[in-house]
C-alpha positions in Angstrom: -132.3 2.9 110.4 -134.4 4.3 107.7 -134.4 2.3 104.6 -135.4 3.7 101.2 -138.8 3.1 100.1 -139.5 2.9 96.1 -140.0 6.6 96.2 -136.3 7.0 97.7 -134.8 4.9 95.0 -136.8 6.6 92.2 -135.7 10.4 93.1 -131.8 9.6 93.9 -131.6 7.7 90.9 -133.2 10.2 88.8 -131.0 12.8 90.0 -127.8 11.2 89.2 -128.9 10.9 85.7 -130.0 14.4 85.4 -126.6 15.5 87.2 -124.7 12.6 84.6 -126.4 15.2 81.5 -125.6 18.6 83.3 -121.9 17.5 83.5 -121.1 16.4 80.7 -122.9 19.3 79.2 -120.3 21.9 81.0 -117.5 19.3 80.0 -118.5 19.5 76.4 -118.7 23.6 77.0 -122.4 23.3 76.3 -123.2 25.6 79.3 -120.9 27.9 81.1 -119.4 27.6 85.1 -122.0 30.1 86.0 -125.0 28.6 84.2 -123.3 25.2 86.1 -122.7 26.7 89.1 -126.1 26.5 90.5 -126.4 23.0 89.3 -123.4 21.5 90.4 -124.3 23.0 94.2 -127.1 21.1 94.5 -125.8 18.3 94.4 -123.4 19.3 96.6 -120.3 19.9 94.4 -118.2 23.2 95.4 -114.9 24.5 93.4 -112.1 25.0 96.1 -108.8 26.2 95.7 -107.4 23.3 94.7 -110.3 21.0 93.4 -113.5 20.2 93.6 -115.2 19.4 97.2 -118.2 16.8 97.0 -120.2 16.9 100.5 -122.1 14.0 101.0 -125.3 13.9 103.2 -125.8 11.7 106.4 -129.1 12.3 107.9 -128.8 13.0 111.1 -125.1 11.3 111.6 -126.5 7.8 110.7 -124.7 5.2 109.0 -124.6 1.7 109.0 -121.3 -0.8 107.8 -122.3 -0.6 104.4 -122.6 2.8 103.9 -119.4 3.6 106.0 -117.9 1.2 103.8 -118.9 2.9 100.5 -117.6 5.8 102.1 -114.1 4.0 102.3 -113.9 2.8 98.4 -115.0 6.5 97.3 -111.7 8.0 99.7 -109.8 5.0 97.5 -111.0 5.7 93.7 -111.9 9.0 93.7 -109.8 11.3 96.2 -106.4 10.8 98.0 -107.2 7.6 100.0 -109.9 10.0 103.0 -112.7 11.6 104.0 -113.4 14.4 106.1 -116.4 14.1 108.4 -118.1 17.4 109.7 -119.8 19.5 112.1 -122.8 19.0 110.1 -122.8 15.4 110.7 -121.8 14.7 107.5 -118.5 13.8 105.0 -116.4 15.8 102.0 -114.3 15.0 99.7 -111.5 17.3 99.2 -110.0 16.0 95.6 -112.7 15.3 93.3 -112.8 15.6 89.6 -115.7 16.9 87.9 -116.0 14.1 85.4 -116.4 11.1 87.7 -118.5 13.4 90.2 -121.8 11.3 88.7 -120.2 8.6 88.9 -119.5 8.8 92.6 -123.2 10.0 93.2 -124.1 6.3 91.6 -122.0 4.5 94.2 -123.6 6.2 96.9 -127.0 5.5 95.5 -126.2 2.0 95.9 -126.2 2.2 99.6 -128.8 4.8 99.9 -126.6 7.5 100.1 -126.9 10.9 98.0 -125.4 14.4 98.4 -128.9 16.6 97.4 -129.5 19.7 99.4 -126.0 19.5 100.9 -125.4 22.9 99.8 -127.9 25.6 98.0 -130.6 27.9 99.6 -132.5 25.2 100.9 -133.2 23.4 103.9 -129.8 21.1 104.8 -129.2 17.6 106.2 -131.2 17.4 109.3 -129.5 17.3 112.2 -129.4 15.5 115.4 -128.0 14.3 119.0 -125.4 11.7 118.2 -126.2 9.8 121.0 -130.2 9.6 120.1 -131.3 5.9 120.6 -128.8 5.4 122.7 -128.5 8.6 125.6 -129.2 7.2 129.5 -130.9 11.2 129.7 -133.2 11.1 126.4 -137.2 11.4 126.4 -137.6 9.0 123.0 -135.0 9.0 120.5 -135.5 12.2 118.3 -134.7 10.6 114.8 -138.1 9.8 113.4 -139.2 13.2 113.8 -135.9 14.0 111.8 -136.4 11.7 109.4 -140.0 13.4 109.0 -138.2 16.5 108.7 -136.3 15.1 105.8 -138.2 13.5 104.0 -140.9 16.6 104.1 -138.1 19.3 103.4 -136.8 16.8 100.2 -137.3 19.2 97.0 -140.0 20.8 98.8 -141.7 23.3 95.9 -141.5 26.3 98.1 -138.1 25.8 100.4 -136.2 25.2 97.6 -134.6 28.5 96.6 -135.1 30.2 100.2 -133.3 33.5 100.9 -130.2 31.8 102.3 -129.6 28.2 103.4 -131.4 26.6 106.2 -130.2 24.1 109.2 -132.7 22.0 111.7 -131.8 20.5 114.7 -133.6 17.9 116.8 -132.7 16.8 120.4 -134.7 14.9 123.0 -132.9 15.4 126.3 -131.7 18.3 128.2 -128.2 18.3 127.5 -127.9 19.4 124.1 -125.3 17.6 121.7 -126.2 19.1 118.9 -125.6 22.9 119.2 -129.6 23.3 119.1 -130.1 27.0 119.7 -127.5 27.8 117.1 -129.3 26.6 114.2 -132.2 28.2 112.1 -134.4 25.9 113.6 -134.1 23.6 116.9 -136.3 21.9 118.4 -136.6 19.9 122.1 -138.7 16.9 122.3 -140.4 17.7 125.9 -143.2 16.4 128.3 -145.6 18.3 129.1 -148.6 16.9 131.6 -147.6 13.5 130.6 -147.7 14.3 126.7 -144.4 14.3 124.3 -144.4 17.2 122.6 -141.8 20.1 121.1 -140.1 23.1 122.3 -138.9 25.3 119.3 -136.5 27.8 119.1 -136.2 30.0 115.6 -133.1 32.5 114.4 -130.0 31.0 115.6 -126.6 30.6 113.4 -122.8 31.3 113.8 -121.5 33.4 110.8 -120.7 36.7 110.4 -123.6 37.7 112.9 -124.0 34.9 115.5 -127.0 34.5 117.2 -128.8 32.3 119.9 -132.0 31.2 118.8 -134.9 32.4 120.9 -137.4 30.4 122.3 -141.0 30.5 119.8 -142.9 28.0 121.3 -142.9 26.5 124.6 -144.8 23.0 123.3 -146.1 22.2 120.1 -147.9 18.8 120.1 -146.3 16.4 118.1 -149.0 15.6 115.7 -148.5 19.7 114.7 -145.1 19.7 114.4 -144.4 19.1 110.3 -147.4 22.3 110.1 -145.9 24.7 112.8 -142.5 24.4 111.5 -143.5 24.6 107.5 -145.4 28.0 109.1 -141.8 29.1 110.7 -140.7 28.5 107.3 -143.0 30.3 105.4 -142.9 33.7 107.6 -139.2 33.4 106.8 -139.2 32.5 103.1 -141.9 35.5 102.7 -140.1 38.5 104.3 -136.1 37.0 104.4 -134.1 39.6 102.7 -133.2 38.4 99.7 -131.2 42.0 98.2 -128.4 41.3 100.7 -126.7 38.0 101.5 -125.4 38.7 104.6 -128.8 39.8 105.6 -130.5 36.7 104.6 -130.7 34.1 107.2 -133.5 33.9 109.7 -131.6 34.9 112.4 -132.2 38.4 110.9 -135.6 38.5 110.5 -136.0 37.4 113.8 -133.9 40.2 115.0 -135.6 42.8 113.3 -138.9 42.2 113.8 -138.7 40.7 117.4 -138.9 37.7 118.8 -143.0 38.0 119.3 -144.1 39.9 116.0 -142.5 36.6 114.5 -144.2 34.4 117.0 -147.3 36.1 116.5 -146.8 35.7 112.0 -145.9 32.4 112.5 -149.0 31.7 114.9 -151.4 33.3 112.2 -149.6 31.2 109.8 -150.2 27.8 111.5 -153.1 27.8 111.6 -153.4 28.2 107.3 -150.9 25.5 107.5 -152.5 23.3 109.3 -155.9 23.1 107.6 -153.7 21.6 104.7 -153.3 18.5 106.4 -149.4 17.9 105.6 -148.8 16.3 109.6 -148.6 12.7 108.5 -151.3 10.3 109.3 -150.3 8.2 112.7 -150.0 5.4 110.5 -147.0 7.1 108.4 -144.9 8.6 110.9 -145.1 4.6 112.9 -143.9 3.3 109.7 -141.3 5.7 109.8 -140.4 4.9 113.4 -140.6 1.2 113.5 -136.9 1.6 111.4 -135.7 3.2 114.9 -136.6 0.7 116.9 -134.4 -0.2 119.4 -131.5 -3.5 118.3 -132.1 -6.3 120.4 -130.3 -5.7 123.9 -129.2 -8.7 125.4 -130.5 -8.9 129.1 -128.6 -10.1 131.8 -125.1 -8.7 131.0 -122.1 -7.7 133.3 -122.3 -4.1 133.9 -118.8 -3.8 135.5 -116.0 -3.5 133.6 -111.7 -4.4 134.2 -110.0 -0.8 134.8 -106.6 -2.7 135.8 -104.8 -1.5 132.6 -104.4 2.4 133.2 -104.2 3.4 129.7 -107.7 1.8 128.8 -108.9 3.4 132.0 -108.2 7.2 130.8 -110.2 5.9 127.8 -113.2 4.9 129.3 -112.9 7.4 131.7 -113.1 10.0 128.7 -114.7 8.5 125.3 -116.9 5.9 126.8 -120.6 7.3 127.8 -123.6 5.9 129.5 -125.7 3.7 127.6 -130.0 3.5 128.1 -129.5 -0.4 128.4 -128.0 -2.2 131.2 -124.5 -3.8 130.0 -124.2 -1.5 127.0 -121.8 1.7 126.5 -121.8 4.7 124.1 -118.3 4.8 122.4 -116.4 8.1 120.7 -113.9 7.3 118.3 -111.8 10.3 118.3 -110.9 11.7 114.8 -108.6 14.1 116.7 -105.2 12.4 116.9 -101.7 14.5 117.6 -100.3 15.7 114.3 -103.5 14.9 112.4 -106.2 16.9 111.0 -109.3 17.1 112.8 -112.1 15.0 111.4 -110.3 13.4 109.0 -110.3 9.5 108.6 -108.1 7.4 106.2 -109.7 4.8 104.1 -108.8 1.7 105.7 -109.7 3.5 108.8 -113.3 4.1 107.9 -113.3 0.6 106.9 -112.4 -0.5 110.2 -114.6 1.5 111.8 -117.4 -0.5 110.0 -116.3 -3.7 110.7 -116.5 -2.7 114.8 -119.7 -1.7 114.1 -121.1 -4.3 111.9 -119.6 -6.7 114.5 -120.1 -4.7 118.0 -122.4 -1.9 117.6 -125.6 -3.8 115.7 -123.8 -2.4 112.4 -124.6 0.9 113.5 -122.2 3.9 113.5 -122.9 7.9 114.1 -121.3 10.8 112.8 -120.9 13.8 115.8 -120.9 17.5 115.5 -117.9 17.6 117.2 -116.2 15.8 113.9 -115.7 12.2 115.5 -117.5 9.0 115.2 -120.0 7.0 117.6 -120.2 3.5 117.8 -123.7 3.9 120.0 -124.4 -0.1 121.4 -121.1 -1.6 122.4 -121.6 -4.6 125.4 -119.5 -3.5 127.9 -117.9 -6.6 127.9 -116.6 -5.7 124.4 -115.1 -2.4 125.2 -111.4 -3.4 126.2 -111.0 -6.0 122.9 -112.7 -2.5 121.0 -110.4 -0.6 122.2 -107.0 -2.4 121.4 -107.9 -2.6 118.0 -108.7 1.7 117.8 -105.3 1.7 119.5 -103.6 -0.4 116.8 -105.5 1.9 114.0 -104.5 5.8 115.9 -107.9 5.6 116.7 -108.3 5.3 120.4 -106.8 9.1 121.3 -108.2 9.3 124.9 -109.4 13.2 124.4 -113.0 13.9 123.9 -114.4 17.2 125.4 -110.1 18.0 126.2 -108.6 20.3 124.4 -107.3 18.3 121.9 -110.7 17.4 120.5 -110.1 20.4 118.6 -112.9 21.3 115.8 -111.7 22.9 112.9 -112.6 23.8 109.3 -110.5 23.2 106.4 -109.3 26.9 106.0 -106.9 28.1 103.8 -105.3 25.2 103.1 -109.0 24.1 100.8 -111.2 26.9 101.0 -111.5 28.9 98.8 -113.5 31.3 101.2 -111.2 31.3 103.9 -108.8 33.7 105.1 -106.3 32.2 107.1 -105.1 28.4 107.6 -106.8 26.2 110.4 -105.1 22.9 110.4 -101.9 24.2 111.5 -103.3 26.3 114.5 -105.1 23.0 115.4 -101.8 21.0 114.9 -99.5 23.1 116.8 -102.1 23.5 119.8 -102.2 19.8 120.0 -98.6 19.6 119.6 -98.4 22.3 122.9 -100.6 20.6 125.4 -99.4 16.9 123.8 -99.8 15.9 127.3 -102.5 14.0 128.3 -102.3 14.2 131.9 -101.9 18.3 131.2 -105.2 18.0 129.0 -107.0 16.4 132.1 -106.3 18.6 134.3 -107.9 21.7 132.0 -110.7 19.4 132.3 -113.6 19.8 129.8 -111.8 22.8 127.2 -113.7 23.3 123.7 -111.7 24.6 121.3 -112.9 25.7 117.9 -111.4 27.0 115.1 -112.8 29.0 112.2 -110.6 30.0 108.8 -113.2 33.4 108.7 -116.1 34.4 109.3 -118.1 32.0 108.1 -117.3 29.7 111.1 -117.5 26.5 109.7 -115.0 25.6 112.4 -117.6 27.1 115.1 -116.0 29.6 116.8 -118.3 31.1 118.3 -119.3 28.0 120.2 -116.2 27.4 121.7 -115.0 27.8 125.4 -112.0 29.1 123.5 -112.6 30.0 119.8 -110.5 30.9 116.8 -111.1 33.4 113.8 -108.5 33.5 111.4 -108.6 36.7 109.7 -106.5 38.8 106.7 -104.5 41.7 107.9 -103.6 43.0 105.1 -102.3 40.0 103.3 -100.8 38.4 106.7 -102.8 35.8 108.7 -104.1 36.6 111.6 -105.8 34.8 114.5 -108.5 36.3 117.1 -108.8 34.6 120.6 -112.5 34.5 121.7 -113.8 33.3 125.3 -116.8 32.2 126.6 -118.8 30.2 123.8 -120.8 27.1 124.3 -123.2 25.4 122.1 -124.5 23.1 124.6 -127.7 24.1 127.1 -125.9 26.4 128.5 -125.7 28.5 125.1 -123.5 31.5 124.9 -121.4 33.1 122.0 -117.9 33.9 122.5 -116.0 37.7 122.7 -113.3 38.8 120.7 -110.2 39.4 123.9 -108.8 41.9 121.6 -106.5 42.5 119.0 -105.3 39.2 117.3 -102.1 37.0 116.5 -99.2 35.6 114.4 -99.9 31.9 114.0 -97.4 30.9 116.9 -98.9 34.0 118.7 -102.7 32.7 119.0 -101.1 29.1 120.5 -99.0 31.2 123.0 -101.9 32.8 123.5 -104.2 29.5 124.3 -101.5 28.6 126.7 -101.7 32.0 128.4 -105.8 31.6 128.8 -105.5 28.1 130.0 -103.0 29.7 132.8 -105.4 32.3 134.2 -107.8 29.7 134.4 -106.1 27.1 136.3 -104.9 30.0 138.4 -108.1 31.4 139.3 -110.7 28.3 139.1 -112.2 26.8 142.1 -113.0 23.2 142.9 -115.4 21.5 140.0 -115.2 24.7 138.0 -114.7 24.0 134.1 -112.6 26.8 131.8 -116.1 28.1 131.2 -117.6 28.5 134.8 -114.8 30.4 135.8 -115.0 32.7 132.5 -118.5 33.4 133.3 -117.6 33.9 137.2 -114.3 36.1 136.6 -115.4 37.8 133.3 -112.7 38.7 130.7 -110.7 41.0 132.4 -108.0 38.8 134.1 -107.5 37.3 130.9 -107.3 40.2 129.2 -104.4 41.5 131.4 -102.7 38.2 130.7 -102.3 38.2 127.0 -102.3 42.6 126.9 -101.0 43.4 130.0 
């Protein structure tokens, strides 16, 4: 993983002291909350319903044990003993005191972490495939390119005040584990005629107006990638709407002028940007890429696993994925236990995951887009011992990609923007489908819940999505079907009138019953929905 150089250290240290001064002036009443708000947002500090929330950046989701332990320390020292891992591969703390926020940033800086550009109308955390560097199906490790984009975008003078927030994802496999086409810019590293390059998608996103990003360029040479991305952003920065917050995202610009016209303008801008020479020399890219060299995997390891323990075998089938190196596996640790809050982990659990990574996964962890944690490089011979320790800590739920592996935003329990609660709905659905055998019979079924139209829970990308809305002062829940954030990307559609909190749980069960009745051999819920359409589900839901 990437290590800070002197420039990184200097930038972060300067930002901490700058923010400490801003906080002191706010506490002394020298600046108003309206004056302070843009300053705190630049440092990832939000004012929520009950307290300040701090969002910490985890670039492309990669952490080491030292950083993970610091996250546990912050949870204990400054919060209420837990952290919340997010769909942007970051972590949030929900109970922060303003006067302690600079101290948290200073502590983060000691382990090469920060909260810079985790909010505001700028380029946010660059996200990537949580299996990057380990996945058996990837072309190359995409993280060197994600790191290059992180360095380029940090405090970029032209893109610090964009019309709206901006999100970029980079992958290098045909299987999309990062919802790449639901980002403002999605980048897939591909091979063409024996040469690696990048396929560029622009104009995706969820929220009030969900859109799937169209392909803008089928192949960009990797040595031109930075210039091409800059050209994409320049066109947006020049013409993006600043007069209407609801129409300010790049997806609206691409939709209104059309992908062809946007592409034409980007190609024209690219010629001008390329002449500036902003793409790094090969030596600089090689310096960055060296930090992502594969670990020293052992050779000659046994590739078989003793599956005699039935509970362990179920966990293997559900939460363990193929690794590119023989004798190794990729392990996903579920943060979705029965009765828990999706994405939450206690300080003790965070410490344990750090210990396990240090001992069993070459000191590396990943945060996933589904609010789970990955140990990317585990010897198959260590899997049983790992599972036993996870089970003791309440971290061995064998539910990856099942109906209880729910993505949920904090909702009205925490968020000042929310219209409805998400967490209780997630807990009730988990309880309704508590039987793991029943979950496995349903198979892959991605359920996602948002407490408002901002879609932080990615409900548009759920095979089953739930959107909480306010209906004359009452929480109401719309049911959506047919979404996907994967390579078969699609946007979910609303079934009809909404439901109460308990009614939406019944509605989810009704939808799964239709699937079980109508499915054919090998069909997922999503496949069945696409084959039979909405009507059989609506008939069962509304009569």
